[in-house]
N, C-alpha and C positions, 0 to 999 in steps of 0.2 A: 600311481604310489612309484618313489625312485630305489633300482633296484642297484646293489653292490655284490660284487664277487668276494669275498675273502679267501686268499690262496695259501696256505699256511702249513705245514705236517708239524705244529705242533698241535696236537688239539686241544692244550687248555687256551691256548693265544685266540685258535678260531672261537671258540664258545664264550670266552669271554666278548670278541666285539664283537657278535653274532647277539649275545646281550643284548649289549649296550645300545647297537644299533637298531635293532628293532625297537626299545623302549621309545627310543628319537623318531620313531613311523617309517626305518627302510624296510623294504623285503632282503632279506642276505641270503645269500646261496655259498655253500661252502664246496672248497677244491682242496684235494690233500696234499698234493703239491702239484709242481710245476705242470706234468703235464694234463694231470685232469682238468687242470687249471684251463687249460688253454684248450681242448675240447670244450670246457664248459661256455667260455670266453667265446668259440666261432659260432657256435648252438645258441644262443641267445644275446640281445641289446643290451647293456646293463648301464651302469649310467658313469658307474667310480669301478674301481678294482682295486681292492688291498693286496698288496704282492710280498712275500716273503724274500728273502737274497739269498737264503743259502737253502736248498728245497733239494731230493730225488729229484731222480730221471728228468727234470729241466730248471734249472736255477732262475732268478730272478730277472738278473739282466738278459738271459736269454728271449724267456719270454716276455718283457718288455719290447727287446729289437723288433721281434713278431708281431709286435702288437700295433708297434710304431708304424709297422707296414698296411695291418690288414684294416685293423681299425683305428687310426690316425687321431680320431675326434674325443674315443674315448679315455680319461683322465686316468694316469695307471702311479697310485700310491707306492710307493716302496715303506715296505715295512723292516726295520734296522735292525740287529743287535747290538750291542754297544762295541766290537769286534768291529762290525762293519761300517762305521760312519765313512771311513772315505770311498767305502766302495757304492754305499748311499749316495754322496752328493756326485761321485763323479755320476751314476745311472740321471742325476737331477741334470748333468750337465747332458747328456745322450738326452733327454726326454721325458725322462719322468715329471709329475706336475709337479711332485715334494715328495719328502718322507721321513716317519716318524718313528723315532726312537723308541724300542722295549725294554717296558715295560708302556706302554703308551701312554701318557698324559691325555688325562679324556676330554681338558678342556680344547687343549693343540689340535686334539684329532677330528676331532666335533664343526671347530673353526674350519679346516684343512678342509675338512668334506664338502661342508656348503661351500665352500670358493671353487673347488672343484662340480660341484654342480652348478652352481653359476656360469662356470666356464663352457659347460656342454650343453647350456643351452644357449648361451652365446652364439656359441659354434652351430645348434640347429637352426637356430632365427636368419642367423644371416643367410647358409644355406637357402634358406627357403627365398632371404629377399634378394639374395643374388640369381636366384632361380627363375625367379616374377619378373626381376629387370631384365635381366636378360635373353628370355625365354621368348623367340620369335615366331608367334602364332603360326601353323600351316593354313595353306590356302585351303579351305574346305571343300571338294564341289568336284562331279565327274562330269556336267555339263560343256559342252561344246565349247562352249565363251571364254569357260573357267579352263580349260583344256588347251584354248589358245593362249589365255593370259599366262600358263608357268613356260608353253616352249617358249613363248615370248621371251619370258626371264629367262632363262638357262643361255637365249641365245644372245641379249643383249646386254644381260649383268657380267661379262667378264671383258665388254667394252666401255669406255670412257663418254659412249652416249648421250646425251643427255635425253631424258624421258617428261614428255606432260602424259599426267593420266589424267583421262575427265571420268564422270561419273555422279551420280547424285549422291549427296552426304548419306551418310551410314553404311555405304555398300561394298566398303573396303580398300579404298587408294588407299591409308596409307600403309597398310600390309604387304599392297602391291610397290610401295615403294620400301620398307625395309625387307622385303627377300630382294630387290635389287640392290641394295648395298651387300645384304646378307652373303649372297654369292656374287660379289664382285673380289676385284685383287682390291680392294679398300677396305674387306671386311673388319679389323686389324686395327685401320683408325675409326673417328667419331663420326656418329652420323647423326646429326645437328639437323635439328628439325622444326620449321617457324610457322605458328599458326598467322596468315598475314589477315585474315579478318577478324582477330582477339587483337589488335594492335592496333590502336587509335592511330591516324593518317604522318602525326608532325612525330611521332616517336618509329617510326620503320625504318628512317632513316639510320637512326644511332643501333637501333636494332641489329640492324642486318653487318652494317661497317662499322660501329662503334662508333665512338666520341671521346676529342679529348679534353684534358681537365678545363673551367672555365668556358666551353664551348662555345654553352647557353647557361639560364641560369639556374635550374635545378643540376648540372655537369661539374659535381663536386668533387670526382675523381675522373680519372682515365675507365675511360669501357672501352674489352675487346668484344667486339661485335663476331655475327656468327660466321662469318664469310670466314676471319683469322679462326677460330675456336674447328669449324668445319676443313682445315689445312690438312692435305690431305688424305680427306674420308670422303662425304656425302653432304653435301645442302639440301636437306628437302624440304620446299618453300609452298606447304602446304594451302591449298584456299589463294591464289596467286591471283586472281580475277576479282579482288577485292585490293590490290596494290595499285596508292595512287602513282598517275603519273612521272612525275617525277620522281618517284622512284623506283620505276621500272629503267626510268634513263640512268639510275646512277648501275641496275642491275644488268642492261644491256652492255654497258664500256665493262664493267669486269667481267661479263661471260666474253666477252670481244678481248680485251687485253690482258684477261687474268690478272688483273692490277685493279684496288680498292683504297680509297683516302676516307679514312676517320673524319665521320665530322669536324670541323673548326683545325682541321689538320691539313698538312700542305707538305706531307711525303709521299709516297706512293709504295705500297704493299705488296708484295706479290703473294699471289693465293695461290694455291693450285687442289680444286674444289671441284667434284663432279654433282652437279643442279641437277635434281629428279622434283619438276614441279606436279600441283594437281589442282583440280579444280571442278566444282558443281556447276560453273556456268560455259555457257558456249562463247569461247572465246573470236569465234571470227563475228558472231553477233557484235561481241563488246570490243570490237576493233571498225564494225560498220559503226558505232554507235561513241565514236571517240573517246572509247574510257580503259581501248587497251592498244600499245601499238603494234602495229605491224611485225615491225622488225624482230622484237623481242617474241614473236610471237612464232616464229621463223628459226630460232637461236634456240628457244625451248623443245620445238616440238621434232628434234630427228625423229625422234619415233616416237609414237603416237598409241596408249594402250588404252583400249574405254574398256570401264569397267562395270557391268553389267548391272541393271536395278536385281533384288531378290523378287520381283514379280517377272522377269525375264528369266529368271533358272531355278523355278520354285520343284525340279528334278533334285536342288542338291539340298533341299529341306527337311529331308528326313536324315541325311550326313550331318547338316551343322546341325540339328536338334540331338542327336547320340552328342557329338562335340561339348554343348552347350550345359546335358546334364550331368560329363565328366566330371567340365570343369565347378561348374555349383558346386557338384557331390564334394570333390576336392578342397576347392576352400569353405567349405563348411564341415566338414571333415565327419560326414557322414556318407553311408550307401547312395549308392547312382540310385535316382527314380527309377523306376520303369514308364512307359506310356502307350496306352493303347494304342492301335493298328487306327483305330477308325479316326481319336483324336491326332494324328498325327496327317490325317486328308484333312482335317477340318483347318488344321494351321496350313495347309496349303491352299485352301480354296481363300484365307483369309489376303485381303489386298494391302500391302506392305509401304504406306509410306515411309518410313524409317528406317526400310531394308536391313539389312544384318545386324544395326543394332538392336535396332523396334524388335525384333526377336531374338536376340539376347536377353534383355528384357522381359517381356513374356515369358517368357521359359524359366528364370529363376523365379517371379511370381506362380509359375502355375508348380513349382517347388515346394515357397512356400503351404499355398494355401490349397490346395490338393492335398489327399489320403495318401494310399500306401506307392498305388497307381494313378497317373493322371489320366484320366477320360476326356470323352468325348465332351460330357456335362461340364466337364472343369473347362476346357476350353469355351466352351458357351459364354459359362459366367463368369470367366476371368480373362479371358483373351480378347470375344468379339468384341465390339461395339454395343450399346445397347440398344 
């Protein structure tokens, strides 16, 4: 139920507003003056505040000014007597959501409150989305291999040295790349990611370098490639071992000269990009098989960061489980589920072909299918192969 705080020193106005809003399904709390309203405002989370202007101890304008500093996401609707309309309009200019004249018009007041509620919902949803988008997950683990990776990131991230990250699928290579960017001097510029394995060979050059209108049949307009999009920031080339030899040659030139040319164009474009690459393949074996250029390997591999598989760092599994239980509880809006020690041991003894990605999926499955506490039997029934 949405909560509304009504701040007004006139008992009759408070009573009328409370009756109307309660009948509309809102939960209403009253405050007898600005000071009382401020205490209640700070003690609870309201969806909307209705606030009179002329009140003892603290007037509505002072309340508004303080509210905008402490909780700017909560809409404040000013209630104004006839003689205070100009003041009310001034309050809106200073940040109030709207004003309602006394005596309040029922329909206008309800519409204004609904609009304010919509704003509150949008602000909350936007914050959640921004948090999900911008949040870089922590690298979880205390094993020797993970400690070495963290130390390497701290040393390498502030430089512009190119980094090649190796490891199995699902082991966390992308997370290492994100932290290299996050701790770099380019953190405020974009991190652009390209999954080379997911893009058809005939389109990879257009994806990386862009193309000019009419350069090929489906090129109906100019396109800016990933190198240009990442200008000033970091370009993460995931699964670079799957890139065609022709595209590798152009990437090598871009790294050597700091210039690219769009497909179908002849103009050279300067780019300032730090390249971080990752692969699940042994690139030296790919070089021997004539699938990867040795000169590109040396250009990319200034710093090598091998990411261990989950089977090589089973001591980190309890920490990962706790983190995943917390994340899943937050996503589902439920309390974090407990897990028995024997269940954790059983998960440590499992072979993880899908690495951390598989562990995350298994924990979510256990949260959904188990009772109040995840047991060793739950692991046996839902996580281990039949």
